[in-house]
C-alpha positions as CSV (number, residue, x, y, z in Angstrom):
1,M,136.8,72.8,127.3
2,D,133.3,70.7,127.5
3,K,132.8,68.2,124.7
4,K,129.4,68.8,124.0
5,P,128.6,71.5,121.5
6,L,126.9,74.8,122.1
7,R,124.4,75.2,119.2
8,I,123.7,78.5,117.8
9,I,120.4,78.9,115.6
10,P,119.2,81.8,114.2
11,L,115.3,81.2,113.4
12,G,115.2,85.3,112.3
13,G,116.9,88.2,111.4
14,L,119.6,86.7,109.7
15,G,118.6,87.6,105.6
16,E,116.1,90.1,106.5
17,I,115.3,93.3,108.7
18,G,113.2,92.5,111.6
19,L,111.8,89.0,112.7
20,N,114.8,88.9,115.1
21,M,115.2,85.4,117.0
22,M,118.5,83.3,118.0
23,V,118.3,80.4,119.8
24,M,121.2,79.3,122.2
25,E,121.4,75.5,122.8
26,Y,123.8,73.3,125.1
27,D,122.7,69.8,126.2
28,D,119.1,69.9,127.4
29,S,118.7,73.8,127.8
30,I,117.6,76.4,125.1
31,I,117.2,80.3,125.5
32,V,116.1,82.2,123.1
33,I,117.1,85.8,122.1
34,D,114.7,88.2,121.0
35,C,111.2,87.1,119.4
36,G,110.4,89.9,116.7
37,L,108.1,90.2,114.0
38,M,108.6,92.0,110.7
39,F,106.1,94.0,108.8
40,P,104.9,92.5,105.1
41,E,106.8,92.8,101.9
42,D,105.0,94.0,98.9
43,Y,104.1,90.3,97.6
44,M,102.5,89.6,100.8
45,L,98.8,91.0,99.7
46,G,96.9,91.2,102.9
47,I,99.3,90.0,105.5
48,D,99.1,92.2,108.7
49,I,102.7,91.0,110.2
50,V,105.1,88.3,109.8
51,I,106.8,86.3,112.7
52,P,109.5,83.5,112.7
53,D,108.6,79.9,112.0
54,V,109.2,78.6,115.7
55,S,108.6,74.4,114.6
56,Y,112.0,73.7,115.7
57,L,111.0,75.5,119.2
58,V,107.8,73.9,119.7
59,R,109.3,70.6,119.2
60,N,111.5,71.0,121.7
61,K,109.7,73.1,124.0
62,D,110.5,71.4,127.2
63,R,113.9,72.4,127.0
64,V,113.3,76.2,126.7
65,K,114.2,77.7,129.6
66,A,113.6,81.2,128.8
67,F,113.2,84.2,126.3
68,I,115.9,86.9,127.0
69,I,114.6,90.4,125.1
70,T,117.3,92.7,124.2
71,H,114.7,95.8,124.0
72,G,111.6,96.9,123.0
73,H,111.0,97.1,119.4
74,E,108.5,95.0,117.8
75,D,111.1,93.5,115.7
76,H,112.1,92.1,118.8
77,T,109.4,91.5,120.9
78,G,106.2,91.3,118.6
79,A,106.1,87.8,117.7
80,L,106.0,86.9,121.8
81,P,102.0,87.0,121.8
82,F,102.3,84.2,119.3
83,V,105.1,81.9,120.3
84,L,104.2,82.2,124.0
85,R,100.6,80.4,123.1
86,E,102.8,77.3,122.1
87,I,105.8,77.8,124.5
88,N,105.7,78.4,127.8
89,A,109.0,80.1,129.4
90,P,109.9,82.9,131.7
91,I,111.1,86.4,129.9
92,Y,113.7,88.3,131.0
93,A,113.6,92.3,130.1
94,T,114.8,95.5,131.4
95,A,111.8,97.6,133.0
96,L,110.6,99.7,129.8
97,T,110.9,96.5,127.8
98,V,109.0,94.6,130.1
99,G,106.3,97.6,130.2
100,L,105.8,97.2,126.8
101,I,105.7,93.6,126.6
102,E,103.2,93.6,129.5
103,N,100.8,96.0,127.5
104,K,101.4,93.5,124.6
105,L,100.3,90.7,126.1
106,E,97.4,92.1,128.2
107,E,95.9,92.9,124.5
108,F,96.2,89.1,123.9
109,D,95.0,88.1,127.1
110,I,97.9,86.2,127.8
111,L,99.6,88.3,130.4
112,K,98.4,86.5,133.4
113,H,99.9,83.0,132.3
114,T,103.3,84.3,131.7
115,S,106.0,84.9,134.0
116,I,108.1,87.9,133.3
117,E,111.4,89.1,135.2
118,T,112.5,92.3,135.1
119,V,116.3,92.7,135.1
120,R,118.9,95.9,134.6
121,P,122.4,96.5,133.5
122,R,125.1,94.4,134.8
123,D,122.6,91.9,136.6
124,L,123.7,88.4,136.2
125,V,121.2,85.7,135.6
126,E,121.5,82.1,135.8
127,I,119.6,80.0,133.4
128,G,121.0,76.2,133.1
129,P,124.2,75.8,131.6
130,F,124.1,79.8,131.0
131,K,125.1,82.8,132.8
132,V,123.5,86.1,131.2
133,E,125.2,89.4,132.0
134,F,123.1,92.4,130.5
135,L,125.2,95.1,129.3
136,R,124.2,98.9,128.9
137,V,123.7,99.9,124.9
138,S,122.5,103.0,123.3
139,H,120.2,102.6,120.7
140,S,116.7,104.5,119.9
141,I,114.8,103.1,122.7
142,V,115.4,103.3,126.4
143,D,116.7,100.3,128.1
144,G,118.6,98.7,125.3
145,V,121.2,95.8,126.6
146,A,123.4,93.7,125.0
147,L,124.1,90.0,126.0
148,A,127.3,88.4,127.4
149,V,126.5,84.8,127.6
150,T,129.1,82.3,129.7
151,T,128.5,79.0,128.5
152,P,130.4,75.6,129.1
153,V,132.5,76.1,125.5
154,G,133.1,79.9,126.2
155,V,131.7,83.4,126.0
156,V,129.1,84.5,123.4
157,V,128.5,88.0,123.1
158,H,125.2,89.5,121.6
159,T,125.0,92.9,120.9
160,G,121.2,93.5,120.3
161,D,120.8,96.6,118.4
162,F,123.4,99.1,119.2
163,K,125.4,102.4,118.3
164,L,127.8,104.1,120.4
165,D,126.4,107.6,121.1
166,Q,128.9,109.3,123.3
167,T,126.1,112.1,124.3
168,P,122.9,110.0,124.7
169,V,120.0,112.2,125.8
170,D,119.4,109.9,128.9
171,G,123.0,109.9,129.8
172,E,123.4,106.4,129.7
173,V,126.3,105.7,127.7
174,T,127.1,102.0,125.9
175,D,129.1,99.9,128.5
176,Y,132.6,100.0,127.1
177,A,133.9,98.9,130.4
178,R,132.3,95.6,130.5
179,F,132.7,95.0,126.8
180,A,136.3,95.5,127.2
181,E,136.7,93.4,130.4
182,Y,135.1,90.4,128.4
183,G,137.5,91.0,125.4
184,E,140.5,91.1,127.5
185,K,139.2,87.6,129.4
186,G,138.4,85.9,126.2
187,V,135.1,85.8,124.0
188,R,134.7,82.8,121.8
189,L,131.7,84.1,119.5
190,L,130.4,88.2,118.7
191,L,127.1,88.4,117.4
192,S,126.9,91.7,116.1
193,D,124.5,93.8,114.4
194,S,124.5,94.6,110.6
195,T,121.8,96.7,110.1
196,N,123.8,100.3,109.0
197,V,127.0,98.4,107.9
198,E,126.8,100.0,104.7
199,K,127.0,103.5,105.9
200,E,130.5,105.0,106.5
201,G,131.9,106.8,109.7
202,Y,129.8,107.1,112.8
203,T,126.1,107.4,113.4
204,L,125.1,110.9,114.7
205,S,123.9,111.5,118.3
206,E,120.6,111.6,119.0
207,K,121.4,114.7,120.5
208,V,121.8,116.3,117.1
209,I,117.6,116.1,116.7
210,G,117.3,118.2,119.7
211,A,119.1,121.4,118.3
212,N,117.7,120.8,115.0
213,L,114.0,120.8,116.6
214,E,114.6,124.1,118.5
215,D,115.5,125.7,114.9
216,I,112.3,124.3,113.8
217,F,110.3,125.3,116.6
218,A,111.9,129.1,116.3
219,K,111.0,129.3,112.8
220,C,107.3,128.2,113.4
221,A,104.3,130.6,113.6
222,G,101.6,128.0,113.7
223,R,100.9,124.6,115.0
224,I,103.5,122.0,115.2
225,V,102.8,118.4,114.3
226,V,105.5,116.0,115.2
227,A,105.4,112.4,114.1
228,A,107.6,109.9,115.3
229,F,107.6,106.3,116.5
230,S,106.0,105.6,119.8
231,S,108.7,103.7,121.3
232,N,111.5,106.4,120.7
233,I,111.1,107.8,124.1
234,H,114.7,109.6,123.7
235,R,112.8,111.4,120.7
236,V,109.6,112.0,122.7
237,Q,111.8,113.7,125.4
238,Q,113.3,116.0,123.1
239,V,109.9,117.0,121.7
240,F,108.9,117.6,125.5
241,N,111.8,119.8,126.1
242,T,111.4,121.9,122.8
243,A,107.9,122.3,123.7
244,E,108.8,123.3,127.0
245,K,111.4,125.7,126.0
246,F,109.0,127.5,123.5
247,G,105.8,127.9,125.6
248,R,103.9,124.9,123.7
249,K,101.5,122.5,125.2
250,V,101.8,119.2,124.1
251,I,99.0,116.6,122.7
252,L,99.5,113.1,122.4
253,N,97.9,111.4,119.5
254,G,97.7,107.8,118.5
255,R,96.8,105.0,120.9
256,S,100.8,103.6,120.7
257,M,101.9,107.4,121.3
258,V,99.3,107.7,124.4
259,E,100.1,104.2,126.0
260,N,104.0,104.2,125.3
261,V,104.2,107.7,127.0
262,R,102.3,106.4,129.6
263,I,104.5,103.7,130.5
264,A,107.8,105.4,130.2
265,R,106.3,108.3,132.2
266,S,105.1,105.6,135.1
267,L,108.7,104.1,134.9
268,G,110.3,107.5,135.4
269,Y,112.3,107.1,131.9
270,L,110.4,110.3,130.6
271,N,110.7,113.8,132.5
272,C,107.2,115.9,131.9
273,P,106.9,119.0,133.6
274,D,103.6,119.9,135.3
275,G,101.2,121.7,132.8
276,L,103.1,120.4,129.9
277,M,100.4,118.0,128.3
278,A,97.2,119.0,127.1
279,E,93.7,117.2,125.8
280,F,92.3,117.1,122.7
281,K,89.1,119.1,124.4
282,D,91.6,121.9,125.0
283,L,93.0,122.1,121.4
284,E,90.5,125.2,120.3
285,G,91.4,127.3,123.6
286,I,94.9,127.2,122.5
287,A,96.8,129.6,120.4
288,P,98.3,128.0,117.2
289,Q,101.5,129.1,118.3
290,R,101.3,127.2,121.5
291,V,100.3,123.8,120.4
292,V,102.2,120.9,119.5
293,L,100.5,117.6,118.3
294,L,103.1,114.6,118.9
295,T,101.6,111.9,116.8
296,T,102.4,108.6,115.2
297,G,101.7,107.5,111.5
298,S,105.2,108.6,110.3
299,Q,105.1,105.8,107.7
300,G,101.6,106.6,106.2
301,E,100.0,103.7,107.6
302,P,96.6,103.6,106.1
303,M,94.5,104.3,109.5
304,S,97.1,105.8,111.7
305,A,96.5,109.4,112.8
306,L,98.7,111.3,110.6
307,T,97.4,109.7,107.5
308,R,93.7,110.4,109.2
309,M,94.8,114.2,109.1
310,A,96.3,114.2,105.6
311,M,93.1,112.9,104.5
312,D,91.0,115.5,106.5
313,S,89.0,112.5,108.1
314,H,90.8,112.9,111.8
315,K,87.8,113.6,114.1
316,Q,89.7,116.0,116.2
317,V,92.4,117.7,114.1
318,R,92.2,119.2,110.6
319,I,95.4,120.3,109.1
320,Q,95.3,124.1,107.7
321,K,97.4,126.6,106.3
322,G,100.4,127.6,108.5
323,D,101.1,124.4,110.5
324,T,104.1,122.4,110.3
325,V,104.4,118.5,109.9
326,V,107.5,117.2,111.3
327,L,108.3,113.7,110.1
328,S,110.8,112.5,112.7
329,S,111.7,108.9,111.3
330,K,113.2,106.9,108.7
331,F,111.3,105.7,106.0
332,I,111.0,102.4,106.4
333,P,111.7,100.4,103.0
334,G,108.7,99.5,101.5
335,H,106.4,102.4,102.8
336,E,107.9,105.4,100.4
337,K,104.8,105.2,98.4
338,A,102.6,105.9,101.2
339,I,104.7,108.0,102.8
340,S,105.2,110.3,99.6
341,N,101.3,110.2,99.2
342,M,100.7,111.2,102.7
343,M,103.1,114.1,102.3
344,N,101.3,115.6,99.1
345,H,97.8,115.3,100.9
346,L,99.5,117.5,103.9
347,Y,100.7,120.2,101.3
348,R,97.4,120.1,99.7
349,R,96.0,121.2,103.2
350,G,98.4,123.8,103.2
351,A,101.0,122.1,105.6
352,E,104.8,122.9,105.3
353,V,106.4,119.0,105.5
354,I,109.7,118.6,107.0
355,Y,111.6,115.2,106.6
356,E,114.8,114.0,107.1
357,K,115.9,114.4,103.0
358,V,115.2,117.9,103.7
359,S,116.7,118.6,107.1
360,E,118.2,116.3,110.1
361,V,115.0,115.4,111.9
362,H,116.0,111.7,112.2
363,V,119.0,109.7,113.2
364,S,119.5,105.9,113.2
365,G,119.4,103.8,116.5
366,H,122.3,101.7,114.7
367,A,126.0,101.7,114.5
368,S,127.6,102.8,111.2
369,Q,131.0,101.0,110.3
370,E,133.4,102.9,112.2
371,E,131.5,101.8,115.4
372,L,130.9,97.9,114.2
373,K,134.9,97.9,113.9
374,I,135.2,99.6,117.5
375,M,132.8,96.6,118.8
376,L,134.9,94.3,117.3
377,N,138.2,95.5,118.4
378,M,136.8,95.8,122.2
379,V,135.4,92.6,122.0
380,R,138.2,90.8,119.9
381,P,136.2,87.5,119.5
382,E,137.7,84.2,118.3
383,Y,134.6,83.8,116.1
384,F,132.1,86.3,114.5
385,I,128.8,85.9,113.0
386,P,127.3,88.9,111.7
387,I,123.4,89.3,112.5
388,H,120.2,91.7,112.1
389,G,120.2,92.3,108.2
390,E,119.5,91.3,104.7
391,Y,122.3,88.8,103.1
392,R,124.0,91.6,102.0
393,H,124.4,93.3,105.1
394,L,125.9,90.2,106.6
395,V,128.4,89.8,103.7
396,R,129.6,93.5,104.3
397,H,129.6,92.9,107.9
398,A,131.8,89.9,107.6
399,R,134.4,91.6,105.2
400,L,134.9,94.5,107.6
401,A,135.5,91.6,110.9
402,V,138.4,90.4,108.2
403,E,139.7,93.9,108.0
404,V,140.0,94.4,111.7
405,G,142.0,91.3,112.0
406,I,139.4,88.3,112.6
407,P,140.7,85.5,110.6
408,A,138.3,84.6,107.6
409,A,138.0,81.1,108.4
410,N,136.6,82.0,111.7
411,V,133.9,84.5,110.2
412,I,130.7,82.3,109.5
413,V,127.7,84.0,107.4
414,A,125.1,82.4,108.5
415,E,121.5,82.3,107.6
416,D,117.9,81.9,109.1
417,G,117.9,77.6,110.2
418,D,121.7,77.3,110.2
419,A,122.7,75.1,113.1
420,V,126.3,76.5,113.8
421,E,127.8,74.1,116.3
422,F,130.9,75.2,118.8
423,T,133.2,73.1,120.2
424,A,136.7,72.7,121.7
425,D,138.0,71.8,118.0
426,G,136.5,74.8,116.3
427,A,132.9,76.0,114.9
428,A,131.0,75.1,111.7
429,I,127.3,74.8,110.2
430,K,126.5,71.3,110.9
431,E,122.8,71.2,109.7
432,R,119.9,73.0,108.7
433,V,116.6,73.1,111.1
434,E,113.1,74.4,109.9
435,A,112.9,78.0,109.7
436,G,111.0,80.8,107.7
437,K,108.2,82.9,107.8
438,V,104.7,82.6,109.0
439,F,102.0,84.9,108.0
440,V,99.6,86.7,110.4
441,D,96.3,87.5,108.8
442,G,93.7,88.8,111.1
443,K,93.2,86.3,113.9
444,G,94.7,83.6,111.4
445,V,98.0,82.6,112.3
446,G,99.9,80.4,109.7
447,D,96.7,79.5,107.5
448,V,97.9,81.9,104.5
449,K,100.6,80.1,102.6
450,D,102.6,80.9,99.5
451,M,99.7,79.5,97.3
452,V,97.3,81.9,98.9
453,L,99.5,84.6,98.3
454,K,99.7,83.4,94.7
455,D,96.1,83.7,94.4
456,R,95.8,87.0,96.0
457,K,98.3,88.3,93.2
458,H,96.8,86.8,90.6
459,L,93.2,88.2,91.8
460,A,94.7,91.6,92.1
461,N,96.5,91.4,88.9
462,D,93.8,89.5,86.5
463,G,90.8,90.0,88.3
464,M,87.9,87.4,88.5
465,V,85.1,85.7,86.5
466,I,82.3,83.6,87.9
467,A,80.1,81.4,85.5
468,V,76.6,80.5,87.2
469,V,74.7,77.7,85.6
470,A,71.9,75.4,86.6
471,L,71.8,72.1,85.0
472,N,68.8,69.5,84.8
473,E,70.1,66.6,86.9
474,R,69.3,63.8,84.7
475,S,69.4,65.5,81.1
476,G,72.3,67.8,81.9
477,E,70.5,70.9,80.0
478,I,70.8,74.2,80.9
479,I,68.0,75.3,82.9
480,Y,69.4,78.6,84.0
481,G,72.0,80.6,82.6
482,P,74.9,80.7,82.1
483,D,75.2,84.2,83.8
484,I,78.8,85.9,83.8
485,I,80.3,88.1,86.6
486,T,83.2,90.0,86.6
487,R,85.2,91.8,89.2
488,G,88.5,93.2,88.3
489,L,88.5,92.6,85.1
490,V,86.3,94.8,82.9
491,F,83.5,97.4,83.6
492,E,80.4,95.4,82.5
493,E,78.7,98.7,81.4
494,G,79.9,98.8,78.0
495,S,81.4,95.2,77.8
496,E,78.1,93.7,76.9
497,A,79.8,92.3,73.8
498,L,82.7,90.6,75.7
499,I,80.0,89.1,78.3
500,E,77.7,87.7,75.6
501,G,80.7,85.9,73.9
502,A,81.6,84.6,77.2
503,K,77.9,83.1,77.9
504,R,77.7,81.5,74.1
505,T,81.5,79.8,75.2
506,V,79.8,78.5,78.5
507,T,76.8,77.2,76.5
508,E,78.6,75.7,73.6
509,T,80.9,74.1,75.7
510,L,78.2,72.6,77.7
511,G,76.4,71.5,74.6
512,N,79.7,69.4,73.4
513,V,80.2,67.5,76.6
514,S,79.2,63.9,77.0
515,V,76.6,63.0,78.9
516,E,79.0,61.3,81.2
517,V,80.9,64.3,81.7
518,K,77.7,66.4,82.5
519,S,76.5,63.9,85.3
520,D,80.0,64.6,87.5
521,A,79.7,68.2,88.8
522,L,83.6,68.7,88.9
523,E,84.0,67.6,85.2
524,V,81.5,70.3,84.1
525,K,83.6,72.7,86.0
526,E,86.9,72.0,84.7
527,E,85.3,72.0,81.3
528,V,83.7,75.4,81.7
529,R,87.1,76.9,83.4
530,R,89.4,75.7,80.5
531,A,86.8,77.0,77.7
532,L,86.5,80.5,79.8
533,R,90.3,80.5,80.1
534,R,90.9,80.2,76.6
535,F,88.3,82.8,75.5
536,F,89.5,85.6,77.8
537,N,93.0,85.0,76.9
538,Q,92.1,85.5,73.4
539,A,89.8,88.3,73.6
540,L,91.6,90.6,76.1
541,D,95.2,88.5,76.8
542,R,94.4,88.3,80.1
543,R,94.2,85.4,82.6
544,P,91.5,85.9,85.3
545,V,90.6,83.6,88.1
546,I,87.7,81.5,86.5
547,L,85.3,80.3,89.2
548,P,82.8,78.2,87.6
549,V,79.3,77.4,90.0
550,I,77.6,74.7,88.9
551,F,74.0,73.9,90.5
552,E,72.2,70.6,89.6
553,I,68.1,70.9,90.0
């Protein structure tokens, strides 16, 4: 074995769900596996998306040889438009994944500057010292792959997101033979998906959904609205199949649904019989029992198509009594309240709502415990690092690995930023590199830091007070004001006594400060801020954001 170390550095996905990005580094070459985003958590007020901190890659961008993407979900591809602005390296991915990536990069006007190579399962690509083989896996999106990377210090298998579905909708079963062959030859390290490690047994096959959709379609006499992730082409195919069987026309709703169906059809991943699709302009002329609306918005996103239907603000569709809405997706943690509100509004419109807690209308795309054990036993790695999960998922997966016979000393629970080095002598976490979360807010990338979020939380919880005063530049006497404007603190009508008290506080404070202080606008602002902070704390037991505005005339 070579004396130089192989470094495995997670920059995202180890400690959270989403944000997946794994760096493999040997000598002067780096390959990056996946480049994902995550959606903001509750405390990230106003943030649109979160991407990994790639400062380490930017510092070493001349060494980055490729981005290798395992599948087309946003938590594995969504950061590419932002990262590719900083690092120019070719992308390797399967056909549908390429289609989705190209569509995204076109939006950001960087596709023409990006080299993208389309690969197929069992293709072998040489990138510097790495030989990468793409291995078919089942997941909740078409064209998912795992990676077997042959390096100078041994083979590394990266599962990507996977489950061991024995009856996938497209008939493309996980490539057990190649996994087992690599296991037989010897695998130095396995990196395996931990998302569903807390679930016992096996994950249900996607085909279960087809049978359940048929039951729902058979019972519904009115329109059917199916909300699903637009990237779940298998689910879309099953809706198409069921609609055709029951003589219903399918109308697509939501920009990403229209785009992803177009891409999947153009690549041959989606079979849509002639005459099955209809347009919104045809809706009025089709009997309700002959309509299926396939839409986005299953997570209750504020401006999504289904939410607009629920709020009766959709331009083309009004939910009515007799409609059935099927939420054919998992409730993503953090979205429960939004989904619940949307469902309540749908019921108010007279619809029947079917979701995963009352019917099997969604199955996971991730392996449960028994499948994770099978993967470990097929690959039989010398070392194991659990990936893709919160810290508790990584720990549970590590314990599972020990249960099936991986020595505890060879199981490494790493986190984002840990640099794990592999040499002929063994493996260990040697150092930490810069890693973390970068917030994207509108067109701003990374300009919102923790302090800004703290201010936003402060404003949201306690409101704001603006105190406006004009002072004579020479004497410091009050020429105008003070005016007190509040937002998010009190309703000003009916709070006149409080506002007058705040005005008196400002007047008294300015009357008590020295001429020297009055000559310094910053000092005056700070004195007013302190006085109003004390006043509102005593009067209301609240601590609003105080913004003094001082004019010198």
